[in-house]
GUKOL-10496 format. One line per 5 residues: for each residue x, y, z of C-alpha. Coordinates in Angstrom, 1 decimal. Layout:
BEGIN
X/Y/Z | ...
***
This chain:
BEGIN
4.2/3.7/43.9 | 1.7/1.6/45.8 | -1.8/0.6/45.0 | -4.8/-0.5/47.1 | -4.8/-4.0/45.6
-2.4/-6.9/45.2 | -0.1/-6.3/42.2 | 1.1/-10.0/42.0 | -2.0/-11.2/39.9 | -1.8/-8.0/37.8
1.9/-7.7/37.0 | 3.3/-11.1/37.8 | 7.1/-11.2/38.4 | 9.5/-8.4/38.7 | 9.4/-7.4/35.0
6.0/-7.3/33.4 | 5.6/-6.7/29.6 | 2.2/-5.3/28.5 | 1.2/-4.8/24.9 | -1.9/-3.3/23.2
-4.1/-6.2/24.4 | -3.7/-5.1/28.1 | -3.6/-8.6/29.4 | -2.7/-9.1/33.1 | 0.4/-11.2/33.7
-1.2/-13.3/36.5 | -4.2/-15.6/36.6 | -7.4/-14.8/38.5 | -7.9/-16.7/41.7 | -10.2/-16.7/44.6
-12.8/-13.9/44.4 | -10.9/-11.9/41.8 | -12.3/-12.1/38.3 | -10.6/-11.5/35.0 | -12.4/-8.3/34.3
-11.3/-7.0/37.7 | -7.6/-7.7/36.9 | -7.9/-5.9/33.6 | -9.4/-2.9/35.3 | -6.6/-2.9/37.9
-4.0/-3.0/35.1 | -5.6/0.0/33.4 | -5.5/1.9/36.7 | -1.7/1.1/37.1 | -0.9/2.3/33.6
-3.0/5.5/33.9 | -1.3/6.4/37.2 | 2.2/5.7/35.9 | 1.4/8.0/32.9 | 0.3/10.8/35.1
3.4/10.5/37.4 | 5.7/10.6/34.3 | 4.0/13.6/32.8 | 4.2/15.5/36.1 | 7.9/14.6/36.4
8.6/15.9/32.9 | 6.4/19.0/33.2 | 4.0/17.9/30.5 | 0.4/19.1/30.6 | -1.0/15.8/29.2
0.2/12.3/29.8 | 1.7/10.5/26.8 | 1.1/7.1/28.4 | -2.4/5.8/29.2 | -4.4/2.6/28.8
-6.4/4.2/26.0 | -3.3/5.1/24.1 | -1.9/1.6/24.6 | -5.0/0.1/23.0 | -4.8/2.3/19.9
-1.0/1.9/19.3 | 1.3/-1.0/18.9 | 3.5/0.0/21.8 | 5.1/-2.2/24.5 | 5.3/-1.3/28.2
8.0/-2.6/30.5 | 6.9/-2.3/34.1 | 9.3/-2.8/37.0 | 7.7/-4.1/40.2 | 9.1/-4.3/43.8
8.3/-7.9/45.0 | 9.5/-7.3/48.6 | 6.3/-5.4/49.7 | 3.3/-7.5/50.8 | 1.1/-6.2/47.9
4.0/-5.0/45.8 | 4.8/-1.6/44.5 | 5.6/-0.2/41.0 | 9.1/1.2/40.7 | 9.0/2.6/37.1
8.2/1.8/33.5 | 9.6/2.1/30.0 | 7.5/2.4/26.9 | 8.9/1.6/23.4 | 7.5/1.1/19.9
8.4/1.1/16.2 | 7.7/4.3/14.2 | 8.3/5.3/10.6 | 10.5/8.4/10.7 | 12.3/10.6/8.2
15.8/11.2/9.7 | 18.8/13.3/8.7 | 22.2/11.9/8.2 | 25.4/13.8/8.9 | 25.5/15.0/5.2
22.0/16.3/5.4 | 20.3/13.6/3.3 | 16.9/12.3/4.4 | 16.4/8.6/5.1 | 13.1/6.9/5.8
13.5/4.3/8.6 | 11.4/2.5/11.1 | 13.5/2.1/14.3 | 12.6/1.1/17.8 | 11.8/4.4/19.7
11.9/5.2/23.4 | 8.6/7.0/23.9 | 8.3/7.3/27.8 | 10.7/6.5/30.7 | 10.0/7.0/34.3
11.5/5.9/37.7 | 9.7/6.9/40.9 | 11.4/9.8/42.7 | 12.0/7.8/45.8 | 13.8/5.0/43.9
16.1/7.0/41.7 | 19.9/6.7/41.7 | 19.7/3.0/42.7 | 20.4/1.4/39.3 | 16.8/0.6/38.7
16.6/2.6/35.5 | 19.7/0.9/34.1 | 18.3/-2.5/35.1 | 14.9/-1.8/33.4 | 16.6/-0.4/30.3
18.9/-3.4/29.9 | 15.9/-5.8/30.2 | 14.2/-4.0/27.4 | 17.4/-4.1/25.2 | 17.8/-7.8/25.8
14.2/-8.7/25.0 | 14.0/-6.4/21.9 | 17.4/-7.5/20.7 | 18.6/-4.0/19.8 | 21.7/-2.0/20.4
21.5/1.3/22.3 | 22.9/3.3/19.4 | 20.1/2.0/17.2 | 17.4/3.6/19.3 | 15.5/6.8/18.5
14.4/8.8/21.6 | 11.3/11.0/21.5 | 11.8/14.4/23.2 | 14.4/13.4/25.7 | 15.0/15.5/28.8
18.5/16.5/29.9 | 18.2/14.0/32.7 | 17.5/11.2/30.2 | 20.4/12.3/27.9 | 22.7/12.2/30.9
21.5/8.7/31.8 | 22.2/7.4/28.3 | 25.6/9.1/28.2 | 26.6/7.7/31.5 | 25.4/4.1/31.3
25.5/3.4/27.5 | 28.1/5.8/26.1 | 25.6/7.7/23.8 | 27.4/11.0/23.5 | 27.4/12.2/19.9
23.9/13.4/18.9 | 22.7/13.8/15.3 | 20.2/16.8/15.4 | 16.8/16.1/13.9 | 13.8/18.3/13.1
11.0/16.0/14.3 | 11.7/16.1/18.1 | 13.5/12.8/17.9 | 17.2/12.3/18.9 | 19.5/9.7/17.4
23.1/9.0/18.2 | 26.4/8.4/16.3 | 26.3/4.9/14.9 | 22.6/4.8/14.1 | 23.3/4.5/10.3
26.5/2.5/10.7 | 25.0/-0.8/9.4 | 22.6/0.8/6.9 | 23.3/-0.4/3.4 | 22.5/1.5/0.3
19.5/0.2/-1.6 | 20.4/-2.0/-4.5 | 19.9/-0.4/-7.9 | 17.8/-2.3/-10.3 | 19.4/-2.6/-13.7
17.5/-1.0/-16.5 | 16.0/-3.5/-18.8 | 17.8/-3.9/-22.1 | 15.8/-2.8/-25.1 | 14.5/-5.7/-27.2
16.0/-6.0/-30.7 | 13.6/-5.0/-33.4 | 12.0/-8.0/-34.8 | 11.8/-8.3/-38.6 | 8.5/-7.7/-40.2
6.9/-11.1/-40.9 | 5.4/-11.5/-44.4 | 1.7/-12.3/-44.7 | 0.8/-15.9/-44.8 | -0.8/-17.4/-47.9
-4.2/-17.2/-46.5 | -3.8/-13.5/-45.6 | -2.4/-12.8/-49.1 | -5.4/-14.6/-50.7 | -7.8/-12.6/-48.4
-6.2/-9.3/-49.2 | -6.0/-10.0/-53.0 | -8.6/-8.0/-54.9 | -9.4/-8.4/-58.6 | -9.1/-5.3/-60.7
-12.4/-4.0/-61.9 | -13.1/-1.8/-64.9 | -14.9/1.5/-64.2 | -18.6/1.9/-64.4 | -20.5/1.3/-66.7
-18.1/-1.2/-68.3 | -18.3/-3.4/-65.3 | -21.9/-4.3/-66.1 | -21.1/-6.9/-68.6 | -23.2/-10.0/-69.1
-23.0/-12.2/-66.0 | -21.1/-9.6/-63.9 | -22.7/-8.9/-60.5 | -23.8/-5.5/-59.6 | -21.9/-4.0/-56.7
-23.9/-2.7/-53.8 | -22.3/0.7/-53.9 | -23.3/1.1/-57.6 | -26.8/-0.2/-57.3 | -28.5/3.1/-56.4
-26.9/4.8/-59.4 | -28.0/2.3/-62.0 | -31.0/3.1/-64.3 | -33.7/0.5/-63.6 | -34.5/-1.4/-66.8
-38.0/-2.4/-67.5 | -38.5/-6.0/-68.4 | -40.3/-6.2/-71.8 | -43.6/-7.9/-71.7 | -43.7/-11.5/-72.7
-40.2/-12.2/-71.3 | -40.1/-15.6/-69.6 | -39.7/-15.3/-65.8 | -36.2/-15.7/-64.5 | -34.5/-14.2/-67.6
-31.4/-12.3/-66.5 | -31.4/-8.6/-67.3 | -29.8/-7.8/-70.5 | -30.5/-11.1/-72.2 | -34.0/-10.4/-73.3
-34.8/-10.9/-77.1 | -35.4/-7.5/-78.7 | -39.0/-7.2/-80.1 | -39.5/-7.6/-83.8 | -40.1/-4.4/-85.7
-43.7/-3.9/-87.1 | -44.3/-4.9/-90.8 | -43.8/-2.1/-93.2 | -46.9/-0.9/-95.0 | -46.9/-0.8/-98.8
-46.6/2.6/-100.3 | -49.7/3.9/-102.0 | -47.7/5.2/-104.9 | -46.5/1.8/-105.8 | -50.0/0.5/-105.9
-51.1/3.2/-108.3 | -48.2/2.6/-110.6 | -49.1/-1.1/-110.9
***
């Protein structure tokens, strides 16, 4: 696939790796500016996505510059360096995704494998080993084994490619349009079980300290009205129920209630009968 501009400043060497930042591989030189190289890279990615969607019979491309910016995917682009301006031979898009996958026994497992999301080799360059070369370059840079990959909606041609060049024959059916192969769970270890914490032994009840005992001690008190002896304080709870005593006149100020001197009785008058008898 050729373009009306030089691909060397845009893609660099034979293999170009593009992430979500969409940075051109080469440096601007001459009259070409950085903004122009970024726009040319966007054009290359959009055209590759359209060609891949057409080859797979998809109504909407799954690869575009806008999708690359909004996802943490990696695009491997293979370029032909023999042409004067260069030509794009194909691309491979991969990315990590969280998936719920089924094992052979039917159990669900939550994993985050590296997934093959889009793969395309130009029709005029197929059956020349270019797809295998591009795929191996990706495996080497990502440091992953072929049977550890998850493939999104693979076509029959892609399944035949993986079977022929990488020996991926036994499929494990999934319900989320992804395909994995035998050996995907070979190195998965069961999660370590946390031991249940041992119950703490019951601690003996600690006795109160001396200060707490002294604080909690309460002197016994006789019932009312026997608790109103001389010198005993009047409780706040009993104060409303006490009969207010009037202080006799002539009592010196400050005399406690109940200690007043009773008034002397009036002198008795002599009986009139006694006087008559005398």
